Backbone as JSON, one array per atom type, in Angstrom:
{
  "sequence": "MSFVTTIKKVFEANEDVTYGQKQSDYLKNNFPCYGIQTQPRREILKNCTSVYKEEIKANFRNICWELYQFPHREMHQAAIDIFIKEIKKNYQVEDIALIEKLIITNSWWDSVDTLAKYAVGGYLETFPEKTYPIIEEFSNSDNMWLNRTAIIFQLGYKEKTDFELLISECEKHKHSSEFFIQKAIGWALREYSSINPNGVLEYVNSTNLKPLSRKEAIRKIV",
  "N": [[64.74, -111.29, -88.74], [68.01, -110.34, -89.72], [70.62, -107.9, -88.73], [72.09, -107.32, -90.99], [70.43, -107.86, -93.14], [68.3, -106.2, -92.52], [69.3, -103.36, -92.65], [70.22, -103.13, -95.22], [67.71, -103.45, -96.45], [66.49, -101.01, -95.5], [68.19, -99.09, -96.61], [67.69, -99.48, -99.28], [65.15, -98.59, -99.41], [65.31, -96.0, -98.85], [66.64, -95.11, -101.19], [67.95, -92.8, -103.7], [67.95, -92.24, -106.88], [68.86, -90.52, -108.71], [70.92, -88.66, -107.11], [72.29, -90.75, -106.36], [73.58, -91.42, -108.58], [75.34, -89.35, -108.99], [76.94, -89.51, -106.62], [78.15, -91.85, -107.36], [79.6, -91.12, -109.62], [81.47, -89.3, -108.45], [83.0, -90.95, -107.03], [84.38, -91.92, -109.08], [82.95, -93.96, -110.43], [83.43, -96.43, -109.2], [81.82, -97.7, -107.56], [78.42, -98.63, -107.02], [76.02, -96.52, -105.72], [73.46, -95.83, -103.28], [72.47, -93.38, -102.96], [72.3, -91.84, -100.59], [72.77, -89.25, -98.34], [75.45, -88.38, -96.03], [74.55, -87.55, -93.38], [71.78, -88.6, -93.12], [72.45, -91.15, -93.74], [73.91, -91.96, -91.52], [72.02, -91.51, -89.45], [70.22, -93.61, -90.49], [71.89, -95.74, -89.86], [72.43, -95.6, -87.04], [69.67, -95.91, -86.01], [69.2, -98.54, -86.86], [71.18, -100.09, -85.77], [70.65, -99.69, -83.05], [68.68, -101.33, -82.6], [69.6, -103.86, -82.8], [71.88, -104.28, -81.0], [73.04, -106.33, -79.36], [73.48, -108.27, -80.96], [75.17, -107.07, -82.93], [77.36, -106.38, -81.15], [78.37, -108.93, -80.35], [79.22, -110.07, -82.71], [80.36, -108.36, -84.44], [82.72, -108.19, -86.08], [82.39, -110.19, -88.13], [80.03, -109.28, -89.35], [80.63, -106.68, -90.27], [82.39, -107.69, -92.34], [80.73, -109.11, -94.02], [78.99, -107.01, -94.65], [80.78, -105.85, -96.52], [80.68, -107.31, -98.65], [78.76, -106.52, -100.23], [77.81, -104.69, -103.06], [77.07, -101.82, -102.93], [78.14, -98.62, -102.03], [77.28, -97.3, -99.61], [76.92, -99.66, -98.01], [79.45, -100.43, -97.54], [80.43, -98.21, -96.12], [78.9, -98.24, -93.83], [79.71, -100.66, -92.62], [82.43, -99.79, -92.04], [81.95, -97.86, -90.35], [80.74, -99.22, -88.14], [82.82, -101.13, -87.49], [84.98, -99.24, -86.75], [83.69, -98.12, -84.33], [83.19, -100.31, -82.62], [85.62, -101.5, -82.37], [87.2, -100.07, -80.98], [89.3, -99.81, -78.05], [88.98, -102.57, -78.09], [90.63, -104.32, -79.35], [92.14, -107.14, -80.84], [94.85, -109.29, -81.28], [94.85, -110.9, -83.55], [93.41, -109.04, -85.26], [94.55, -107.57, -87.22], [94.74, -109.03, -89.61], [92.01, -108.84, -90.68], [91.73, -106.18, -90.72], [93.6, -105.49, -92.79], [92.38, -107.13, -94.84], [90.04, -105.47, -95.34], [91.12, -102.99, -96.12], [92.23, -103.59, -98.53], [89.8, -104.39, -100.17], [87.3, -103.4, -101.96], [88.55, -100.99, -102.4], [89.04, -97.54, -102.08], [89.87, -94.11, -101.76], [88.26, -92.9, -99.72], [87.6, -94.94, -98.0], [89.8, -96.33, -97.28], [91.42, -94.31, -96.22], [90.0, -93.72, -93.69], [90.27, -96.29, -92.46], [92.97, -96.54, -92.2], [93.85, -94.45, -90.6], [91.95, -94.55, -88.16], [91.73, -97.52, -87.67], [94.14, -99.12, -88.37], [95.69, -97.13, -87.24], [94.73, -97.12, -84.51], [95.05, -99.89, -83.76], [97.92, -100.16, -83.78], [98.7, -98.49, -81.86], [97.6, -99.97, -79.76], [98.95, -102.05, -80.01], [102.0, -101.67, -80.1], [104.54, -102.8, -80.47], [104.06, -104.18, -82.71], [104.36, -102.56, -84.78], [106.69, -101.87, -86.39], [107.08, -104.33, -87.95], [104.55, -104.62, -89.24], [104.07, -102.33, -90.55], [106.31, -102.36, -92.3], [105.61, -104.55, -93.89], [103.26, -103.6, -95.28], [104.24, -101.38, -96.51], [106.08, -102.59, -98.21], [104.34, -103.9, -99.93], [102.72, -105.0, -103.02], [100.4, -103.66, -103.28], [98.84, -100.62, -103.8], [97.2, -99.25, -101.98], [97.76, -100.26, -99.44], [100.3, -99.4, -99.35], [99.94, -96.62, -99.16], [98.6, -96.65, -96.61], [100.61, -97.26, -95.06], [101.9, -94.93, -94.84], [100.25, -92.96, -94.08], [99.19, -93.73, -91.55], [99.6, -92.69, -88.99], [98.26, -90.28, -88.71], [96.61, -89.49, -86.59], [98.23, -89.27, -84.47], [99.76, -87.04, -83.56], [101.81, -85.7, -81.21], [102.9, -88.0, -80.66], [103.79, -89.18, -82.86], [105.98, -91.07, -84.84], [108.58, -89.57, -86.12], [110.93, -90.42, -87.38], [110.16, -92.95, -88.44], [108.09, -92.07, -90.27], [109.47, -90.39, -92.1], [111.19, -92.25, -93.25], [109.12, -93.93, -94.55], [108.29, -92.02, -96.32], [110.74, -91.52, -97.81], [110.95, -94.01, -98.9], [108.86, -93.97, -100.73], [108.77, -91.73, -102.25], [109.42, -91.48, -105.1], [107.35, -92.34, -106.3], [104.92, -92.56, -108.94], [102.23, -92.45, -108.48], [99.21, -90.78, -107.91], [97.8, -90.76, -105.46], [99.72, -91.73, -103.61], [101.61, -89.84, -103.58], [100.15, -87.58, -102.85], [99.64, -88.59, -100.17], [102.03, -88.44, -98.93], [102.52, -85.82, -98.65], [100.36, -85.05, -97.25], [100.66, -86.44, -94.79], [103.05, -85.46, -93.87], [102.39, -82.46, -93.75], [100.33, -82.6, -91.78], [101.88, -83.51, -89.61], [103.6, -81.25, -89.38], [102.47, -79.29, -87.89], [103.02, -79.8, -85.45], [105.98, -80.1, -85.5], [107.18, -77.95, -87.31], [109.77, -77.12, -88.08], [111.19, -79.32, -88.33], [109.82, -80.84, -90.47], [110.03, -79.0, -92.47], [112.96, -78.71, -92.85], [113.3, -81.48, -93.5], [111.91, -81.64, -95.93], [113.24, -79.84, -97.53], [115.8, -80.96, -97.87], [115.49, -83.2, -99.39], [114.36, -84.83, -102.41], [111.42, -84.65, -103.11], [108.3, -85.3, -104.88], [106.63, -82.54, -106.79], [103.99, -82.49, -106.11], [103.79, -83.61, -103.47], [105.62, -81.92, -102.02], [104.48, -79.46, -102.31], [101.89, -79.8, -100.56], [103.09, -80.78, -98.36], [104.35, -78.44, -97.15], [102.41, -76.6, -96.83], [101.29, -75.54, -94.66], [103.25, -74.14, -93.36], [104.74, -72.33, -94.95]],
  "CA": [[65.55, -110.82, -89.63], [69.37, -110.08, -89.11], [70.96, -106.67, -88.77], [72.52, -106.85, -92.51], [69.27, -107.65, -94.07], [67.62, -104.9, -92.14], [69.97, -102.09, -93.0], [70.02, -103.27, -96.53], [66.24, -103.15, -96.95], [66.2, -99.63, -95.19], [68.92, -98.29, -97.52], [67.0, -99.57, -100.36], [63.86, -97.78, -99.32], [65.63, -94.6, -99.04], [67.35, -94.74, -102.47], [67.78, -91.62, -104.47], [68.76, -92.92, -107.96], [69.65, -89.52, -109.26], [71.9, -88.35, -106.28], [73.35, -91.98, -106.2], [74.7, -91.57, -109.75], [76.17, -88.31, -108.62], [77.97, -90.08, -105.73], [78.82, -92.79, -107.9], [80.53, -90.47, -110.41], [82.24, -88.76, -107.56], [83.77, -92.11, -106.72], [84.95, -92.56, -110.48], [81.99, -95.2, -110.89], [83.96, -97.61, -108.74], [80.94, -98.52, -106.66], [76.92, -97.95, -107.15], [75.44, -95.7, -104.41], [72.06, -95.62, -102.87], [72.3, -91.86, -102.98], [71.84, -91.28, -99.3], [73.77, -88.41, -97.97], [76.25, -88.71, -94.94], [73.87, -87.38, -92.06], [70.79, -89.32, -93.11], [73.07, -92.52, -93.56], [74.25, -92.14, -90.13], [70.91, -91.68, -88.79], [69.77, -94.96, -90.61], [72.72, -96.65, -89.18], [72.16, -95.54, -85.64], [68.53, -96.48, -85.67], [69.38, -100.06, -86.84], [72.2, -100.66, -84.69], [70.09, -99.58, -81.58], [67.8, -102.56, -82.49], [70.49, -105.08, -82.9], [72.86, -103.98, -80.15], [73.59, -107.41, -78.99], [74.02, -108.99, -82.29], [76.43, -106.44, -83.37], [78.52, -106.57, -80.23], [78.93, -110.12, -80.14], [79.54, -110.55, -84.08], [80.69, -107.24, -85.53], [83.86, -108.47, -87.01], [81.73, -111.02, -89.26], [78.91, -108.36, -89.77], [81.33, -105.79, -91.16], [82.9, -108.44, -93.54], [79.41, -109.53, -94.67], [78.43, -105.87, -95.37], [81.69, -105.51, -97.27], [80.52, -108.2, -99.87], [77.54, -105.93, -101.13], [78.35, -103.65, -104.02], [76.91, -100.38, -102.62], [79.1, -98.03, -101.16], [76.8, -97.05, -98.35], [77.03, -100.9, -97.01], [80.9, -100.52, -96.92], [80.58, -97.12, -95.27], [78.4, -98.67, -92.58], [80.65, -101.63, -92.08], [83.57, -98.98, -91.29], [81.57, -97.09, -88.92], [80.51, -100.16, -87.08], [84.01, -101.62, -87.11], [85.68, -98.24, -85.89], [83.24, -98.04, -83.19], [83.22, -101.61, -81.88], [86.9, -102.04, -82.22], [87.92, -99.14, -80.06], [89.51, -100.71, -76.9], [88.44, -104.13, -78.09], [91.48, -104.84, -80.35], [92.59, -108.42, -80.65], [96.19, -109.27, -81.95], [94.61, -111.17, -84.9], [92.42, -108.24, -86.03], [95.21, -106.98, -88.36], [94.28, -109.63, -90.88], [90.64, -108.47, -91.11], [91.8, -104.8, -91.2], [94.12, -105.39, -94.09], [91.37, -107.34, -95.83], [89.14, -104.26, -95.47], [91.66, -102.12, -96.85], [92.55, -103.88, -99.87], [88.94, -104.77, -100.53], [86.42, -102.3, -102.45], [89.52, -99.89, -102.1], [89.25, -96.21, -102.54], [90.62, -93.26, -100.74], [87.37, -92.67, -98.49], [87.49, -96.08, -97.07], [91.31, -96.56, -96.85], [92.04, -93.22, -95.17], [89.49, -93.9, -92.4], [90.93, -97.34, -91.9], [94.51, -96.15, -91.88], [93.82, -93.52, -89.27], [91.45, -95.13, -87.01], [91.83, -99.01, -87.54], [95.52, -99.3, -88.17], [96.53, -96.27, -86.16], [94.38, -97.58, -83.28], [95.62, -101.08, -83.58], [99.24, -100.08, -83.58], [98.72, -97.74, -80.51], [97.37, -101.03, -78.75], [100.2, -103.21, -79.8], [103.09, -100.92, -80.53], [105.68, -103.83, -80.86], [103.72, -104.75, -84.13], [104.5, -101.34, -85.73], [107.6, -101.92, -87.53], [106.75, -105.44, -88.98], [103.37, -104.52, -90.01], [104.39, -101.1, -91.48], [107.12, -102.65, -93.25], [104.82, -105.36, -94.87], [102.34, -102.77, -95.96], [104.98, -100.56, -97.31], [106.68, -103.36, -99.45], [103.24, -104.56, -100.72], [102.39, -104.46, -104.36], [99.13, -102.88, -103.3], [98.93, -99.11, -103.55], [96.6, -98.75, -100.71], [98.63, -100.72, -98.11], [101.52, -98.37, -99.29], [99.27, -95.37, -98.6], [98.34, -96.7, -95.25], [101.92, -97.2, -94.04], [102.42, -93.55, -94.88], [99.31, -92.1, -93.3], [98.51, -94.43, -90.24], [100.09, -91.88, -87.95], [97.69, -88.85, -88.91], [96.08, -89.09, -85.29], [99.14, -89.39, -83.38], [100.18, -85.88, -83.14], [103.22, -85.72, -80.66], [103.43, -89.32, -80.56], [104.33, -89.59, -84.2], [107.36, -91.67, -85.13], [108.99, -88.8, -87.24], [111.8, -91.24, -88.22], [109.38, -93.87, -89.39], [107.49, -91.32, -91.52], [110.51, -90.09, -93.02], [111.52, -93.31, -93.89], [108.01, -94.08, -95.52], [108.39, -90.8, -97.42], [111.72, -91.7, -98.74], [110.55, -95.11, -99.86], [107.81, -93.94, -101.82], [108.93, -90.42, -102.93], [109.52, -91.33, -106.3], [106.01, -92.93, -107.02], [104.09, -91.71, -109.75], [100.79, -92.64, -108.28], [98.67, -89.64, -107.3], [97.3, -91.05, -104.01], [100.81, -91.83, -102.89], [102.31, -88.47, -103.68], [99.23, -86.98, -101.97], [99.74, -89.09, -98.93], [103.32, -88.1, -98.37], [102.34, -84.48, -98.5], [99.32, -85.0, -96.29], [101.21, -86.84, -93.45], [104.04, -84.13, -93.54], [101.61, -81.48, -93.47], [99.77, -82.7, -90.36], [102.87, -83.37, -88.39], [104.16, -80.01, -89.46], [101.69, -78.53, -86.99], [103.93, -80.19, -84.25], [107.34, -79.91, -85.6], [107.33, -77.12, -88.59], [111.15, -76.89, -88.59], [111.73, -80.62, -88.79], [109.2, -81.18, -91.68], [110.78, -77.98, -93.71], [114.22, -79.31, -93.02], [113.32, -82.76, -94.37], [111.51, -81.31, -97.32], [114.45, -79.15, -98.15], [117.01, -81.88, -97.87], [115.21, -84.33, -100.19], [113.78, -84.49, -103.52], [110.11, -85.08, -103.13], [107.51, -85.07, -106.13], [106.17, -81.55, -106.59], [102.62, -82.4, -105.35], [104.09, -83.99, -102.25], [106.23, -80.75, -101.44], [103.49, -78.38, -102.04], [100.91, -80.17, -99.81], [103.8, -80.85, -97.02], [104.76, -77.18, -96.58], [101.3, -75.56, -97.05], [100.76, -74.88, -93.24], [104.46, -73.66, -92.9], [105.13, -71.11, -95.84]],
  "C": [[66.85, -110.14, -89.15], [69.57, -108.59, -89.39], [71.48, -106.35, -90.25], [71.33, -106.64, -93.24], [68.42, -106.64, -93.89], [68.11, -103.66, -92.84], [70.02, -102.14, -94.62], [68.65, -102.85, -97.21], [66.04, -101.48, -96.49], [66.98, -98.63, -96.17], [68.18, -98.24, -98.65], [65.71, -98.82, -100.51], [64.21, -96.39, -99.28], [66.48, -93.95, -100.24], [67.05, -93.69, -103.1], [68.63, -91.92, -105.61], [69.56, -91.6, -108.55], [70.96, -89.01, -108.44], [72.75, -89.56, -106.14], [74.23, -92.18, -107.37], [75.78, -90.36, -109.58], [77.12, -88.8, -107.79], [78.84, -90.94, -106.33], [79.97, -92.28, -108.84], [81.67, -89.64, -109.73], [83.44, -89.87, -107.24], [84.44, -92.8, -107.98], [84.12, -93.92, -110.86], [82.85, -96.41, -110.45], [82.89, -98.55, -108.05], [79.39, -97.75, -107.11], [76.71, -97.32, -105.86], [73.9, -95.74, -104.37], [71.64, -94.19, -103.34], [71.79, -91.36, -101.75], [72.92, -90.55, -98.76], [74.22, -88.96, -96.6], [75.29, -88.85, -93.55], [72.68, -88.33, -91.99], [71.28, -90.82, -93.11], [73.41, -92.94, -92.29], [73.13, -92.25, -89.19], [70.31, -93.1, -88.97], [70.6, -95.91, -89.81], [72.41, -96.83, -87.65], [70.8, -96.12, -85.42], [68.52, -98.0, -85.76], [70.14, -100.65, -86.03], [71.47, -100.63, -83.23], [69.17, -100.9, -81.47], [68.6, -103.94, -82.59], [71.85, -105.03, -82.06], [73.67, -105.36, -79.96], [74.26, -108.37, -80.19], [75.3, -108.5, -82.74], [77.61, -106.52, -82.32], [79.05, -107.82, -80.08], [79.52, -110.63, -81.61], [79.96, -109.45, -85.06], [81.72, -107.54, -86.43], [83.05, -109.41, -88.58], [80.67, -110.05, -89.98], [79.48, -107.44, -90.78], [81.91, -106.57, -92.43], [81.77, -108.78, -94.42], [78.92, -108.16, -95.4], [79.41, -105.47, -96.51], [81.55, -106.18, -98.6], [79.41, -107.49, -100.94], [78.34, -104.81, -101.93], [78.23, -102.04, -103.87], [77.69, -99.74, -101.57], [78.61, -97.53, -99.67], [76.93, -98.17, -97.32], [78.49, -100.8, -96.62], [81.05, -99.42, -95.95], [80.0, -97.54, -93.91], [79.18, -99.7, -91.95], [81.9, -100.97, -91.36], [83.25, -98.5, -90.21], [81.4, -97.94, -87.8], [81.9, -100.68, -86.6], [84.75, -100.55, -86.31], [85.09, -98.01, -84.49], [83.25, -98.98, -82.17], [84.56, -101.97, -81.45], [87.75, -101.22, -81.22], [87.9, -99.92, -78.54], [89.2, -102.05, -76.8], [89.48, -104.88, -79.18], [92.09, -106.25, -79.95], [93.91, -108.52, -81.67], [95.86, -109.65, -83.37], [93.83, -110.33, -85.8], [93.17, -107.57, -87.22], [94.85, -107.6, -89.77], [92.93, -109.13, -91.49], [90.7, -107.03, -91.5], [92.56, -104.72, -92.44], [93.14, -106.03, -95.11], [90.27, -106.18, -96.31], [89.78, -103.28, -96.37], [91.89, -102.25, -98.43], [91.36, -104.53, -100.57], [87.83, -103.61, -100.97], [87.35, -100.99, -102.03], [89.14, -98.53, -102.95], [89.56, -95.34, -101.35], [89.71, -93.01, -99.55], [87.43, -93.8, -97.42], [88.87, -96.41, -96.59], [91.76, -95.66, -95.87], [91.49, -93.37, -93.9], [90.08, -95.18, -91.67], [92.09, -97.23, -91.5], [94.4, -95.51, -90.69], [93.24, -94.21, -88.1], [91.56, -96.69, -86.78], [93.35, -99.39, -87.26], [96.1, -98.48, -87.17], [96.12, -96.76, -84.86], [95.08, -98.57, -82.77], [97.18, -101.0, -83.16], [99.39, -99.45, -82.23], [98.57, -98.74, -79.42], [98.41, -101.81, -78.69], [101.26, -102.51, -80.61], [104.34, -101.8, -81.07], [105.3, -104.42, -82.17], [104.29, -103.61, -85.25], [105.31, -101.63, -86.78], [107.34, -103.13, -88.63], [105.72, -105.17, -89.98], [103.38, -103.39, -90.95], [105.21, -101.54, -92.62], [106.41, -103.68, -94.3], [104.03, -104.63, -95.7], [103.07, -101.9, -96.86], [105.46, -101.16, -98.4], [105.63, -104.01, -100.3], [103.27, -104.1, -102.07], [101.06, -103.62, -104.38], [99.2, -101.58, -102.69], [98.37, -98.53, -102.35], [97.11, -99.04, -99.36], [99.76, -99.72, -98.06], [101.08, -97.1, -98.66], [99.12, -95.32, -97.15], [99.41, -96.6, -94.37], [102.13, -95.7, -94.15], [101.51, -92.72, -93.92], [98.76, -92.52, -91.88], [98.61, -93.52, -89.14], [99.3, -90.56, -87.9], [97.15, -88.63, -87.64], [97.12, -88.97, -84.18], [99.72, -88.18, -82.71], [101.73, -85.99, -82.4], [103.72, -87.03, -80.42], [103.95, -89.76, -81.97], [105.75, -89.83, -84.11], [107.86, -90.93, -86.29], [110.11, -89.74, -88.12], [111.08, -92.34, -89.13], [108.65, -93.11, -90.55], [108.48, -90.81, -92.42], [110.91, -91.2, -93.85], [110.54, -93.86, -94.94], [108.19, -93.11, -96.62], [109.49, -91.23, -98.45], [111.68, -93.11, -99.65], [109.87, -95.08, -100.86], [107.73, -92.65, -102.61], [108.96, -90.36, -104.38], [108.41, -92.02, -107.11], [105.38, -92.05, -107.9], [102.46, -91.73, -109.57], [100.5, -91.22, -107.23], [98.36, -89.87, -105.73], [98.59, -91.48, -103.25], [101.66, -90.46, -102.73], [101.36, -87.53, -102.75], [99.39, -87.32, -100.36], [100.89, -88.59, -98.08], [103.07, -86.63, -97.96], [101.37, -84.15, -97.26], [99.94, -85.13, -94.76], [102.36, -85.78, -93.16], [103.26, -83.18, -93.06], [100.99, -81.36, -92.03], [100.7, -82.74, -89.49], [103.64, -82.04, -88.36], [103.53, -79.01, -88.28], [102.43, -78.76, -85.55], [105.41, -79.86, -84.39], [107.47, -79.26, -87.03], [108.88, -77.2, -89.04], [111.61, -78.3, -88.96], [111.05, -81.13, -90.11], [109.85, -80.07, -92.75], [112.16, -78.55, -93.81], [114.35, -80.62, -93.72], [112.88, -82.35, -95.76], [112.7, -80.58, -98.05], [115.67, -79.94, -98.47], [116.81, -83.01, -98.78], [114.5, -84.0, -101.5], [112.36, -85.02, -103.74], [109.24, -84.52, -104.63], [106.96, -83.47, -105.88], [104.88, -81.29, -105.88], [102.94, -82.71, -103.87], [104.76, -82.68, -101.44], [105.22, -79.73, -101.16], [102.46, -78.64, -100.95], [101.78, -80.15, -98.31], [103.99, -79.44, -96.34], [103.63, -76.17, -96.59], [101.06, -74.77, -95.8], [102.14, -73.93, -92.81], [104.79, -72.3, -93.59], [103.89, -70.51, -96.53]]
}
């Protein structure tokens, strides 16, 4: 029995229909859920991956994509957890194609934000010369989730944040009516304000951000 078959069976065996509906409601009914809370889900994943270590290590990219083909959100979450763990210090140049597919498939804030910070962020730390072409492609895309990724991918960078690039992305998308874009701008600026509060405040005061973006951006400053 393969890893994918096994984890699907274990998730099904632990299904809580009532809680699953609550989880699905929280995700705006974009996905069905087995109703397994975060800690038990991660315990299940840990137990299953320990049995299939070699299979996963040798084939984690295909396994993650296969998990993503199932409708239940726990399968997608398992895929992301595996991907982030296995890809660390193991990036290949061509991985950006799979990362992009994961972002635009079964998209919602919970999956996109994790992939943006850890997958895209990690990839571009490994291949910094790819930053501008990839972020430009994502930023100019018609896909809102790729736009959001371009804004927030530096969330874990702290002092290494390219503030000019962040400002450029904020300027490009500051007139967006999309809640998730307005929120992303505020979030990215707020996180960087811990490093450079004066720079963030100066930028916010010198441009016309949407009210939500501005409110989120300066929350830690004023």
